[in-house]
N, C-alpha and C positions, 0 to 999 in steps of 0.2 A: 269374397276377398282372397286374392292370390297370396301365396307365401312369399315372405320377404324377410331379410335380416334386419333386426332391429337394435338400434343403437342409441344409447342415452349418455353422451360424453358430459364431463364436468368441465371442460375448458373449450374455448373458441378454437384453440389450436388442434384439440382432438377431433372437434367436429369437423374442421375444415379437412383433416387428414381422412377421417372416414368418408367424407363425401367425395374426396379426390381419388379414393381407392376403389369406390364403388363402381360397378359396371353402369348402374343407372341410378343413382342415388336421388332421393327425395327429401327436403328438409321439412320437419314437422315443427310448427309452431303452436297456434291455438288448435289447428285441426279442423277448423268449422267447414273448410271446403275439402281438404284431403282426405278425412276419414270417411265422409259420405261417397266421395269418388272411389276410394279403395273398396267399399263395401258394395258399389255397384258394378265392380270390376272394370271400371273405366280407366284405371291407371294400373300399371304392373311393374312398380319399381323394384329393382333387386336389393335395395337398402333404404330405409326410413331412419333418418338421423333426427332424434329429438332434441331440441334445444332447451327443453325445460329443466334440464339439470344443470345448466350453466348460470352461476352466480353472476349477477351484475347486468344483466342484460333487460332488466325491468326496472320500473320506477320513473318518477318526474322530477325534475330539478329545474331551477331557474339558474340561467348562465348569462349574465349581463342583461342585454335586450332581448333574450330568447328563452323560450321554454324548450326543454331536451326532454323527449320521451323515449325511454328505451324500447328496443324492438319487441320485448315480450310482455309489455304492459298491456294489461286487459283493457277492453274498452270502458268498462265500468270504473276502473282505476281512473282513467282520464276523465271521465264524467264527474267523478266524485272529487278530484284533487282540488285541494284549496289554491295551490299555485296555479293550475289552469283557469279555474273559477274567477280568480283575481286578475289574471294577466290577459287571457284570451278567453272570455266567456262563450264566444262563439265556438270555439274549439270543443269546450266541455258539452255545449249544448248538442253539437254535431254526434260525439261519442255517445251520448244519452239517447240518441234516436236509432242507433244502429240496432237492426233486428229485434230480438226480444230479450228478457233478462238472462236466459241461458246462453245465447250468442255473446251478450255483452260481458259475462262472466267467464268465457272460455276464449273467446277471439282475442287475438294480439293486433296492435297497430303494424307490427313488422309483417307478420303473415297476410293482413289484409292488402298492404300495399304491393307486397312481392307477387300475391296472386294477381292483382291488377284487374279484378272484376270491373267489367264496364259500368255496373250499376253501383258499386260500392261508394260509401259516403266519404272515406278517408282521402281519396284522390283529389277530390274538390277542395279539401283542407290544404294539402301539400302543394297544389298549384295555386290556390287561391292566397294563401298566406306567404307565398315565396319561401317555402320551407328548403332545408338541406338535408339530404339523405346520407348517412354516414354508414359505410360498409367496412369490412375488415380489410379493404384494400384502399379506399378513397372516399371522396364526398361526391355527391351528385346533386345538382341543382333540381328543385322540384319541376321546373318548366322542363326538363330533360329526362326525368325519369320514367313518365309512361309514354310508350312509344307505339303502342297499338292494341288490338283486341287480346287482353290477358298477356300482354308483352310489356316488359320494361327494359331499362338500360343495363341491368344486372347481367353480368357476364356468368359463364358457367361456374359454378363452385362460389360464387359471391354471395356472402351473407349480410342481411341488413344487421346493423347494431343499433342505431337509434335515428330519430328525426328530430331535427331543430326547427322549431318554429319562432321566426321573428314575432316580437310583440306588435301588434299593429295599433294604429290610432283609434280605430274602431272597425268592428267587423260582425257580420251576423250571416247564417246559413239558413236558407229555405229549401224544403223539400217537399216534393209530391210523391209519397211513398206507395209502393205496392201494397194493397190492403193485406196480403197474406204473408208476404216475405219481408216485408219493411224494407226491401231494396229500393234504392232511388228510381222512379220512372224519370224523374229529371231532379237534381239538386243543384243549387247555385250558392257559392261561397263569395260574398262580396267584402272587400277589406279596403280600407283606406291605410296605406303603408307610408313609411317615410320616403319611399320613392315613387309614391303615386298610387292611383286606385288600380286593384286588380279584381277581375270577374272571372270565376272558374266554374265550369260546368261539369257535372258527372251524370251518367245515366242517360244522356242524349246521344252521345256518339260512342264510337269504339273505345275511347279512352278519354280522360277528362282534358278539357281544352279552355282556353281564354277566349272572351269576345271583347276584342280591341275596340269596336265602336262604342259599346257600353263604358268601356273604361275611360275613353276620351270625353264622352258626354258626361260621365259622373265626375271626371276631373275638373270640369268647368261649374257643375252644379250637382252637389250629391244630394239629389232628390229623386223620388221614383218618377216625377214627371219627366225629368231630363232623359230617361231611357225609354219612355212610353212609345215612341215612335221608331226605335231601333228595332228593325226586324232581323231575325235570324234565319238564313235558309234552311230549309229541311233537306237539302241535297246531302247526301252521305249520312244523315242521321240514322239512329236504330229505328227499326220497324218491327213489331211483334203483335201478339195477341193482346197487349196491355195498352198499347198506344202506337198509333202511326207516326211516320216522320214529322208530318205536318202538326200533328198535336204536340209532339215534343218541342218543336221549333216554337210553337205559341207558349208552352209551359216554361220554356227558358225566359222569356219576358216576363211572364207572371211571377215565377219564383225570384227572378233577380229584383223586381220592384218591391216585393215583400222583404227581401233581405235588405235591401236599402232602406226602407222604412223601419226595419227593426235595427238596424246598425244607427240610424239617425236618431232613434229614440221615439219614433212614431208609432 
């Protein structure tokens, strides 16, 4: 690990100021990606700004027809939250299948989505549930948040404050996990919302994406059979030692059908 200046501000304003003043500052949330990266000397920030000392960035609350999750809320808190379980059980189930107990009790939703790992679970929820990400400067629609491999719409110095998830009529998440890391080889969130059906995929591409053909088919008939013949092209999908692009394309269909069956109560 290289030497760096460590900051633990008590206010968002102080965090933003420290980040702006740093030559190459890095925000620390749960640290599940940043700490191993620093240990392996794959990053050399001049300053690390720890958000753990800022009150009010964590917690879950109901606001009208949405569940708002603070950026510093741990995955385990989302999984066990009565508010989430009652309003969006699919979100609680997704949080409960992230990594292992250590990761779930340390990692945060804000850190996860800001890191934008292509195999992370939360991106499927952000896109699939039509969430809104609130930062210290603005709000960003979930559909616009993830822009590329480990890339988001966040601007330099912009800090995630919370994520607002509209409560769907029904939803479910199905995931084919890597047996060692529990990252999603492919994960699919299917949600029937007030504005229509949304199908969001994580793990298969460089970032979470929607499958329009499945959404149209499910809008007409919300059954696994409705999307059985909807093929996803392997072009541009991830390919590694765990799965080929063709296999990931196949898994999108399998996981989507399982999610539909679960959402429909089957």
